[in-house]
N, C-alpha and C positions, 0 to 999 in steps of 0.2 A: 893630331895634325903635326907632322914632322916637317922641319925645314927641308926643302928639296930644290935642286936645280932643274929647271925646265928643259925638256928635250923638245925643241921646236921643230915640228915637221912641216909647218905651213906658215905663211905670212898671216899676221893677225891684223884685222881691220882697225880696231881701236883698242889701245891699252890705256886704262885709267889708273892713276896713282893718287893715293891720299887717304882720306878718312873713310872708315866704315864703322857703323855704329848701330845702336838700337834706338829707334824713335818710339817713345811711349806716347801714343796718340789718344786723345780723349775719346771715350767710348760709352758715354752715358753716366748714369748715377746708380749707386748701389741701393738696396732697399732702405738703407739708413740715410740716403741722400748725399753720400760722399761720392766724389768723382772717381770713375773707373778709367783705367788706362789700358790700351791694347798694345802689345808688343809688336812692333813692325820693324823690319830690317831697313836700313837707310845709310846715309852718308853720300854726299853729292857725287863724288867720282864713282862710287859703287853703283849708284842709281844709273849713271850714264852707261856703265858697262852692261848692266842688265837691260837697259833700253835698247842698246845696239843688238844684243843677243836675241831678245824677244822678237825683234823685227826681222831676224834672219841673218845678221852679220856675225862675224867672229869677234869675240871680245875677251880681254884678259884683265885681271885686276891685280895690282901690286899694293900691298898695305899690311897692316898688322892688327891682330885681335888679341884678347886675353885668353889665357888657358882656363876658360870658364864656360858655363852652359851657353851664354850669349855668343861667345866667340865660335863655339862649335855650330850653333844655329846659323850664324852668318855664313860660315863656310859651306854648310849644307844648302843654304839658300842660293848662293852664287852658283854652286855646282848644278843644282836643280834647274837653274835658269840657263845653263849651257855656257857659263863664263869660266874661262881657264883660271884656276886658283893656284897654279904652281908658284906664283909670286906672293902668295899670302903667307905671312909669318906669324908666329905665336909668341907672346910675351909670357914667361913663367911668373912674373912678379907684378904685373900691372893689369888692371881690369879692362875689359872691353868698354869703350866709351858709350855713354848713355846720354840721350837728350829727351827732355820732357817738353812736349809740344802743347801750346795753348792755341785754341782756335777762336777767332771772332765769329760773329753771327754770319759774316759773309764768307767764311772759310779761310780767311787770311790767318797766318800763323806766327807765333813767337816761340823762341826756344830758350830753355834753361838746360845748360850742359853740366854733366858730371865728367869733367875732362881736365884734370889738373895734376899730372897729365894722364890721359887714357893711353891704352896700348897703341892706338893708331899714331900717336905723336912720336913713338919710339922706334920707328923703322930706321935702321942705320944703313949707311952706304954699303957696308960689307954684307948686308942681307939682300941686296938687290940682285935679281936674276938678270944678268946682263944680256944673255942670249934672248930672253923674252923681250927685253927693251929694244934690241936691235932688229927684232922681227916685226915690229908694228909699222903700219902705214900712217897712223895718227896716234899721238900720245896726248892724253887729256888730263889736265890738272886744275886744281882750284886753289884759291889763296888761303884756305884754312890749313893747308900744308905748311904755311909759313909762320904759324903761331908759336911753334916750338921746334927746338932742335932735339934729335937729329933729323926729324922728318923734313925740315926745310932743306938741309944739305942734300939729303937723298933725292928729294924732288928735283932740285936744280940739276943734280948730276944726271938723273934719268932723262930729264927734258933735253939737256944738252947732248947727251949721248944718242938719244933717238933722233934728234935733229941732224946730228953729224952723219947718221946712217941713212938720211934721206926722208925721214918722217916729217909730216906736218905737225905743228904744235897747236893744240886747241886749249883754250883756257876759259875758266869761269871765275872772274874776280868776285867771288861770293862773299858778301859782307855780313858778318855776325858780330855786332858791336860788343856783345858780352864776352867774346873770346879774346878781346884785345884790351890790355890795361892802358894802352896809349893809342889814341885814334890816329895820330900822325904816323906812328910805326905801322899800323895796320894798312893805312892808305899807301904808304911807301912800298909795303910788301905787294899789295895789289898791282901797283904800277910796275914793279920789277917783273912780275909774271907776265903782264900785258906786253912788256917790251920784248919778251922772248917768243911771243905767240905769232902764229900766222892767222889764226881764227880766234876771235873773241866773242863769246856770248855774254851779254851784259844786260841787266835790267835797267829800266829808266832811272831808278833810284841810285843804282851803283854807278851809272854813267854820270850822274850829277856829282856824286862824291869824287869820282876820278877826275872830274873837271874842276875840283877845288870849290865846289858849291855845297851848300847845305842840302841834305837829302830831301828836305821838304820842298826844295825848288823843283823837284820832278813832278809835283802835283799839277796837273793840267798844263804841263809844258807843251807848247805847240810842236808838231812833228818836225817842222823845218828847223826849229832850234835844237831839238834832239839830234837831227841829222847833222847839223853843224858841229855839235859836240862829238858825235861819232867820227866825223871826218878828222877832227883834231886828235882824237884818240888814235886813229889809224896812222897819224903822222909819227906816233911813238913806236911803230914797229909792225903791227898787224896789217895784213892786206885786206882782210874781211872783218867787218864788225856787224854783229847781229844784235839788235836792241829789242828786248821783249818788253811789252807794255801792258801785260795782263789782258783784260777784255778788249783793249783797243788794238790788239794784234802785235805785229812786229815790223821793224825796219831792217832793210838790207842795205848796207853801205859798202860798196866795192869800187875802188878807184874813184872816178868822178860820178858814178851812178848811184842813185838812191831809189828804193821802192818801198812802199808801204803795203804790207800784206795783212788783210783782215783776219781776225780771230774767228773761230767757229763757236757760236754761242752754246753754252752748256750749263746745266745746273751744277753749282759749285758745292761740293761736300768738303774738300780739303785740298788746299793748294800746295801741300808739301810734295816736293818732287816734280812740280809742273815744269820748272825751268830745266831740270835735268832730263825729263822726257823730251822736251824740245831739243836740247843739245844732242842727246843720243840719237834721236830720229834724224836730225840734220846730218850728223856725222855718218850715220848709216847710209843715207841717201847719196852723199857725195862719193862714198866708196863703191857705189853701184855704177858710177859713170865709167864709160869706156875710156874716156880721155884721162891723161895723167892728172893726179889730184891738184897739181899746181897750175893746170890750164883750165881754170874754172870759167864757165860761161855765165854771164849775168842772168839771162833768161832762165837757164837751168837752175841757178841759185834761187830765184824767186819761187819756182815750182818746189824746190827742196824745202824752202821755208814754209810754204803752204802745207806741205806734208808734216813738217815739224809742228806747226800750229794745230793741226788735226790731232797729233799725238798728245800734245798738252791738253787739248780739249777732252780727250779720253781720260787722262790722268786725274784731272780735278774732280771727276765724278765718283772717285773712290777714296777711302781713307788710306793713309800711309803712302810711302814713296815706292819702294820696290814692288809691293803687292799691286800697285796701281799702274805699273808700266804696261802699256798696251802691246798687243801683237799686231802683225801686219793687217790681218783681217779687220781688227778693231778700227785701225786708222783708215783703211780703205772704205769702210762703211761710213765714216764721217765725211770723207771726201766725196762720196757719191750722193750725199744728202742734197 
């Protein structure tokens, strides 16, 4: 995989920038009773790019992998999913980032990262494909881009350049406590990204953290309280806030209007990537609208979130992140139930 400049022949619906990695997901026990792990491609921004492409949109990914078998596998995975990889760079000196996933009995996950730093943290500004960035309609980023330099600087540069070219900024203030040595620095980074965004996809737990509350406060928090916190978050920059609440569904907060959109019940195998499938499906849907992206209609947004909820319902029924991203037929089958 050589570094290369993209020749952009068409506008890209969604460009995702940030981490791409291998998730080692629990896959049963060996004959000796030891845990077995399955190699699965992942990384939140990469998941979003694949989600958009699987549903029929055009997507590109900007990031960095190691010059190793995992890095080559990740590039092949993105390409096979139809994601433009001309912005993917290779580190000759650092390994592809790895994450070991632990799953609870209900499919909820915890992560242990081999990323100190991994190759994804080392994407430098001079490695950005600027023509690719200027060609996107939406740029999507997450707060894990802010844990290390030079990825932080590169992400900020890409977001600001895409926005200057007319793109919407979508963000996921994805909280992984183990990747931050200082919680206050991590929350400050999340808030910086939110302030640049037009669209924020946030879990109820992350919304509590961004509201300077303990994450446990999100447990059984009433929807009207969550909506109030989302309105306050919108006052810091974004015009649209989407709050995911797991099996309870999602909230849409846009201007003075709020709607609760129920989830689609599903047997949960693994929740890894569920929020990313939601984000990718939502971004895909709004790029299908005939109206300009900045002229969002609230009733349309509610339908788009319903579509995103259906995508997340598909995702949690399989192991892994990228392998579980649904196609349009999968989502439509859920919507028709």
